[in-house]
N, C-alpha and C positions, 0 to 999 in steps of 0.2 A: 186719761192722761196721754198726751201726744208722745209718740216714740221719738227717741233721739236720732237726728239725722246723721248718717254715716256716709262719708264721701266715697263714691264708687271709684275703684281703682283695680286694675289687673294685678298690681304689685303689692296690694295691701297686706297680703299674707306671706310675703317673702320671709324666709327664716334661714339662719346660718347654722350649718352643721360642721363641727370640728372633725378632724381626722384622728383616728386612733394613734396613740403615741408610737406604736411599733411600726407604723408605716408612714411616719413623718420623716423629715430629713434631720437625723440626729448626729451627735458628735461633731458639731460645727463650732468653730471658734469665731464668733461674731465680734467685729471691732467694737471696742469700748470708747472710742473717740467721742468727745462731747459735741462735735459739730452737728447741727440740726440737719440730718439727712434721713432718708427712708431706709437705708442700710441694705435693702434687698430690691432687686428688679427681676421680672419674670417675662418670658415669652412662651409660645407653645412647646418649645423644645428644652429650654434651659432656665435655671434659676441662678442669679449672680448674688454673691454675698460679700460685703466688705469684711475683710479678714483681719483678725487680731494677730499680726505677725511681727517678728523682730527682723532687724537687718534690712529695712526698706519696706515700702508699702506693697500690698498684694490684695487680690480678691480671688474668690473661688467661683468656678462655674460648675453647677451640678446638673447633669442630665435628669430631667424630671422623672424618668423611669427607674432611676437608681435610688429607691427609697430605703428607709430603715437606718440602721447605724452605719455611718460611713467609716472607711478605714482611718486609722490614726494619722497616716501620712497620705496626702492626696496631691495631685498636680495643682499648683497654684499659678495664677497669672501674675508674674513678677516682672518688674522693670522700673517702677517708681522708686525714688530714693526716700520717700516719706509716705505717711499714711494715705491710703486711698479713702476719699471722702464720698464719692458717688460713682455710680455706673449707669449706663442706659443702653438698651438694645436698639439696634437699627430696625425700624418697622418694615423695611423692604428686604432685609436679609437676616434670618434668625441666627446666623453664625457670626455676625459682626456686632461688637460691643465697644462702647467708649468708656473711658475711666477718667476721673478727676482726682487730683492729689494735692496734699499740702506742699509738694515740691514745686507747685506752680505750673505743672505740665498737664496736657491732655493727651492721652494715648488711645490709639485705635487698635483693636485686637480682632483676630479671626479664630474662632473655635476650630481646632483641627477636625478633619474628617474622622468619624468613628470614635470621637472623644469619649473616654470613660475615666472614672475615678479609680478603677481597679487595674492594677498593673503588676506584673511579675518581676519588673526591673528592680535591681538592688537599690538603685538611686531613683527616686521618683522624678520623672522629667517635668520641668516647669515650662510654661508657655511664655513667649516673648511678644512684644507689640509689633505690629506691622507698619504703623505710622506714629510719629511723635510730633505733636503740635505745640510749639513754644511761642510765647508772646505776652502772656500774663506776667506781672511782676510780683504777685503774691499768690497765696494758696488758691486753688480752684475748688469751689465748693459744690457746684452743680454742673451737670451736663445733660442736654436734652436734644434728641434728634427731632428734626422737622417731620411732622406727620404726613406731609404732602409732597415735599421736594426731596428726592433721594440724595443722600450724602451731604445734606446740610445739617450742621450741628451747632447748637448754642452752648457756650460755656460761661459761667458766672464766677467772678473772682473777688478776692479780698482787696484787689486794686480798684474796686468800685466800678468795674466794667463788665459788660457782656460782650463776648466776641462771637461772631458768626463765622463758621468755617466751612469751606468746601473740603471734606475729608478725602475726596478723590485726588485733589491737587495739593492739599496741605495749605492752601491759601486762606488768610484771614480776610474775609470779604467785607466785613463791617464791624465797627466797634461802637457800642451803645454805652455812653458814660452816665454814671449815677453819682450822687453826692455822698453816698455811704454804701455800706456792704449790702449786696443783693441777697435777700433771704429766700426768694422763690421766683420761679418763672414758669410760664405756661404758654404754649402755642395755641392759636385758634385752629379750627379744622382745616382751613385753606392753607395754612402755613405762611401767611403773609403778615400776621399780627402776633405780637407778644404782649403779655401782661406781666409786670414784675412788682414784687413788694420789696421794701428796703428798710434798713434800720432807721432811716430818717422818717419813717411812718408815712411815706408817700406811696401811692399806687400809680404806676405809670403804664400807659398803653403806647406801644410802638408799632409803627409801620416799618417793617424791616428793610425797606428800600431807602430809608433816610436815617440820619444819626441823631435826630432829636425826637423826643416823645411827641406824639400827636395829642396827648392829653395827660394831665397830672392832677391827682386829687388827694386830699387828706384821707388817710386810711384809719385803721384801728388805733386808738389813742394809747393803749397800754405799751409797756416797755418790752414785753416778750415778743418772740417772733410771730410774724404774720405769714400766711400762705395764700396763694391764689391758684385757681384752676379755671381754664376756659371751658365753657359749657358746649363743646362740640359745634353743632350746626347753628346754635342760637347766637345771636349778637349779645351775649351776656357772659359774665364770668362771676364766680363766687370767691369770696375771701373768708379766711378764718383768722382770728387774732384775739386780742384781749382789750378790755376796757381799762380805764384808769384805776378801777378798783380790782383789777386782775381777774375779772370774770371772762370766761371764754365766750367768744361771739362768732356769729356767722353773718355774712352780708351778701346781698345780690346786687350786681352792678350792670348798668348799661354803659358801654364805652362812650365817653364824652360828658357824662354827668359827674357833678362834683360831690354828690351824695348817693349812698346806696338806695335802691328801691325798697321802700318800707323801713329804712333805717337799719341800725345795727341790732341784731337779735341776740339776746343772751342764751347761751346753752347751759352752762353750769359754772361752778367755781373751782373746778379741778385745775391744777397748775400746769399740766402738760400741754404742749402744742397739739393742735388738731390738724391731722393730715387729711386733706380733702381729695377725693377721687370721683371723677365723673364718668358715668356710663351713658353713652349717647344712645344706645339701643333702647333703653328703658326710660330715659329722661330722669334718672335717679342720681342723687349725690350721696356718697358715702363719706362719713366723717369718723376717723379713727384717732383716738386720743393717745398721745405718748404717755406712758407711765400708768395707764389704766387698761382694762381689758375690754372696753366697750367699743362697738362699731355701730353708729347710728346711720339710718338711711332715710332719705327724704325724696319725694317725687316733686319734680318741677312742673307747675301748672299755673297758668294765668298769672305769671310773674310773681309766684310765691313758691316757697319750699314747704310742701305739706309733709309733716312728719309721718312716717310709715311705721317703723318699729326700731328695735335695737337688739343687736347681738351682744350678750353679756358673758363675760368670762372672768374667773378669779385670777387668771394668769395675765399680767400686764404685758403690753407690747411696747417695744422701743422702735421697731421698724415694721413696715408693711408694704406689700406690693399687690397689685391686682392684675390678673391675667387679662390680656387683650381679648376682646369678645370672640375673635376667630379661634381661640383656644379652649373655650368652655364646652361643656357636655350638654348639648341641646336635648339629647334623648332622655336625660334625667330632669329636664326643665330647669337646668342650671342657668341663671342669668348673670352671675358674677362668681369669681373664685379669688379669695384673698390668700396671701402667703404671709404668715405672721411670725415674727421672731419671738421666741419664748426663752427667758432666762439666759440669753446670750449663748445658748448651747444647741437649740434646735429650731427648725422652721416648720410650722404647722399650717397645712392647707385648710381653709374654711370654705365650704361650698354653700353659696346662697341660691336657693331654689324657690320656685313658685309651686306650691302643691296643687296637683291636678290628678283627677282619677283616670282620665283618658290616657291611653298608652300611645296614641298617635302624636305626630309632631304638632306642637302648639304654636301655630303661625302668629297668633295675636300677641304673644309675649316675645316674639323674635322678629321684629319688623326688619325690612330691608335696611342694611347699613347705609347711613347717609352718604358716605364717600362713594359707595358703589352706585347709589341712585343718581349721583351727579355726573356719571360718565355718559 
C-alpha cells in the first residue's frame, strides 16, 4: 500500500505554547464595547489595551517587562471624551501610539521616558495626547500606521471615509470615500496601496495617491463583518468573512480580480469574526476567531493556503495582537507571539515555535526580512 504524501514544510510542526497565568498581564479592565476591534496592540516594548473606563475614553500602555498582577490603579492614557475603539503603534518609533474613539477624534501620544505602572504618588498621573487630529464627523473605529512611510496614518470612521494623515503636521492629506462603514483596512508592504472591507460587502483596493479606488469587487456575501490583510511582499491579500449561510470563510485575492483565487473556502460554522494576521517572514497566515479559543495557521504556497495546524484553548478570545517579527525570540525558534485577551481581565502571551534539536541559530526559518532586502 502506497504511503500518504505529506507536503514538505519548515513550518509544518509550529505549535503554540501559552504563558503561565502568574506571569501573564493580570488585573486588566478590558473594554466591553461591542465595536469590532482587536482590543490590544503590541510592539517590542509595550502592550496597549482598550480600557473599560468611566468619565471619558482611555487606554492603557503596559511595559512588557511588567508582568503579573498589575496595580489596582495605573496611569491611563486619557483625553478622549468617549470610548477608545482602537490603537496602533508607530512602526518607526516604539513610544508613539495613535488612538481612535467614539468621539470622532484621532489622538497621537508619546509614552513618557522610563514609563512604569508602579508609582508612589498619592494620585496616579495620567498621560495626555501630544497631537489631536479632527476631521471625521462620526466615530473613528480603526487607526493604522503606514509600514513604509514615517508619520503617515490612516483612520477609518463611521462617516464612511478613511482619512490619511501626516501626524507630524496634523494635516489630512487625502480622504477615501466609501458607501458604507469601513470594517477593516490593511496597507501593502510598500505603503502605497490599501485594501478595505465595508458593510456594503465590497472589497476595495486603493492607490493612496488618488481618491478613487483602483478596483472594487464583491466580497463575502454574509451579513457579519469581513476583514482583510495584505500579504506583505506578495501582490495578494487575504479576507475573512461569512457566507449567506453564516459559515466562516477565507479567501485569497489578486488585486484587480473580481473573484478570489480558488473561490471562497469554508472554515467552520462558528459565529465569531475571524481576525487575520500575516507573517511575512514565514509566509504564514494566522486566523483567530472571536468568541472561541482557536488560532489556525496556514502556509501560503503556489497561490494556496495550506493548512498547517491549530492552537486550541478552552478560553475564548475577544481580542488578539501579534508581536512584530523584530520583537520575537529567535534563540527559542519562536516565529510568532500572540497576545490574547482572556475573560476581559488579563492578557496571555502565546509563543509559536518551530521545534528543533539544534541549539544554534536556525537561519532557514528566519529569512531576511523583505523590507530590509529591498534597501
